[in-house]
C-alpha positions in Angstrom: 0.0 0.0 0.0 1.3 3.5 -0.9 0.3 6.8 0.7 1.0 9.8 -1.6 0.3 13.4 -0.7 -1.6 15.1 -3.5 -0.1 18.6 -3.8 -2.3 20.3 -6.4 -5.9 20.4 -7.4 -4.6 19.7 -10.9 -3.4 16.2 -10.0 -5.2 13.5 -12.0 -6.3 11.8 -8.8 -8.2 14.8 -7.4 -11.2 14.4 -9.8 -11.8 10.8 -8.6 -11.3 11.8 -4.9 -13.6 14.8 -5.2 -16.3 12.9 -7.1 -16.4 10.1 -4.5 -16.2 12.6 -1.7 -19.3 14.3 -3.1 -21.3 11.1 -3.6 -20.3 9.5 -0.2 -20.6 12.4 2.2 -23.8 14.4 2.9 -24.0 18.0 1.6 -23.6 19.3 5.2 -20.5 17.1 5.8 -18.4 18.4 3.0 -16.8 21.4 1.3 -17.8 22.7 -2.2 -15.2 22.6 -4.9 -13.8 26.1 -4.2 -13.3 25.4 -0.5 -12.0 21.9 -1.3 -9.4 23.2 -3.7 -8.2 25.7 -1.1 -7.0 22.7 1.1 -4.0 22.4 -1.2 -2.8 25.8 -0.1 -3.3 25.4 3.6 -0.1 24.6 5.5 -1.8 22.2 8.0 -4.0 20.3 5.5 -2.9 17.2 3.6 -4.9 15.2 1.1 -3.4 11.7 0.8 -4.2 9.4 -2.0 -4.1 5.7 -1.0 -2.9 3.2 -3.6 -3.1 -0.5 -3.5 -1.8 -2.8 -6.3 -1.2 0.4 -8.3 -4.8 1.5 -8.1 -6.2 4.5 -6.3 -8.4 3.0 -3.6 -9.2 5.9 -1.4 -8.0 9.0 0.4 -7.4 10.7 3.7 -7.9 14.4 4.4 -5.9 15.2 7.5 -4.9 18.3 9.5 -1.6 18.4 11.3 -2.5 20.5 14.4 -0.5 21.5 17.5 -0.1 18.1 19.1 -2.5 15.8 17.3 -3.7 14.9 13.8 -7.3 15.6 12.9 -8.8 13.2 10.3 -11.5 15.3 8.6 -12.4 12.7 5.9 -11.3 9.1 5.4 -12.8 7.0 2.6 -12.1 3.7 0.8 -13.7 4.0 -2.7 -16.9 1.9 -3.0 -15.4 -0.7 -5.4 -12.7 -1.5 -2.8 -14.8 -1.7 0.4 -15.3 -4.8 2.5 -11.7 -6.0 1.8 -10.2 -4.9 5.1 -8.3 -2.1 3.3 -9.8 0.5 5.7 -8.2 -1.3 8.6 -4.8 -1.4 6.8 -5.1 2.4 6.1 -6.0 3.1 9.7 -3.1 0.9 10.9 -0.7 2.8 8.8 -2.0 6.1 10.1 -1.8 5.0 13.7 1.8 4.0 13.1 2.7 7.4 11.7 0.5 9.5 14.0 0.3 8.5 17.7 -2.4 11.1 18.5 -5.5 11.1 16.3 -8.9 12.8 16.6 -11.8 12.4 14.2 -15.5 13.1 13.9 -18.1 10.5 13.1 -21.9 10.3 12.9 -23.5 9.1 16.1 -24.4 5.4 15.9 -28.1 6.1 16.2 -27.9 7.6 12.6 -28.2 4.1 11.2 -26.4 0.9 10.3 -23.5 2.5 8.5 -22.9 4.8 11.5 -23.0 1.8 13.8 -20.5 -0.1 11.6 -18.2 3.0 11.5 -18.3 3.4 15.2 -17.5 -0.3 15.8 -14.6 -0.1 13.3 -13.0 2.8 15.2 -13.7 1.2 18.6 -11.9 -2.0 17.5 -8.9 0.2 16.4 -8.6 1.8 19.9 -10.7 4.9 19.5 -13.1 6.1 22.3 -15.7 8.9 22.3 -14.3 12.0 23.9 -17.3 14.2 23.2 -20.9 13.2 22.4 -22.0 16.8 22.2 -19.6 17.9 19.6 -20.9 20.2 16.8 -19.2 20.2 13.4 -19.5 23.8 12.2 -21.2 24.6 9.0 -19.1 24.2 5.9 -20.6 27.4 4.5 -23.6 29.2 3.2 -26.7 26.9 2.9 -25.0 24.1 5.0 -26.0 23.2 8.5 -23.8 22.5 11.5 -24.0 18.8 12.5 -24.2 17.1 15.9 -21.4 14.5 15.7 -19.2 12.5 18.0 -15.6 13.3 18.5 -13.3 10.3 18.9 -9.6 9.9 19.8 -7.1 7.1 20.2 -5.7 8.7 23.3 -7.0 10.7 26.4 -6.7 14.4 25.6 -6.1 16.7 28.5 -8.0 19.8 27.5 -10.9 19.1 25.2 -12.0 22.7 25.0 -8.5 23.7 23.6 -8.7 20.8 21.1 -12.1 21.8 19.8 -11.2 25.4 19.6 -8.1 24.5 17.5 -10.2 22.3 15.2 -12.8 25.1 14.8 -10.2 27.8 14.2 -7.9 25.9 11.8 -10.1 23.3 10.0 -13.3 25.2 9.7 -12.1 28.8 9.1 
């Protein structure tokens, strides 16, 4: 498995990533193209293409923050799901980044949300905030009540949330 940072919105992989991102995540859970393309210029943001057997199978959108990595989006493309590739990707990420925080839909949102929560629990993540609100991604989009998970025990949750809000969502 290869993990390659995508450095430009002109990279050939970006169209596939953005198309899948648009079809997988709800309107309120994602950026429009203009905001998405700005990620390539932000010093803290990284879009990582995941290749397996020379095929682009998914991506990560991560933010390197003060003392943790925030995973904004993580997706295995639909054609490659249910092959344990998501577990391999997360294992790689955990080896490279010892402190990870991410958002997920609460498990009461449905079967997919339950599976996602179980997946992260099995990988050592715990809920650190059940009252977390993902800010709106922009005009016409709503904030979302999500869960915040981490693979460690953060000391100051308010500072962490403030940093996520200030860096990722502004």
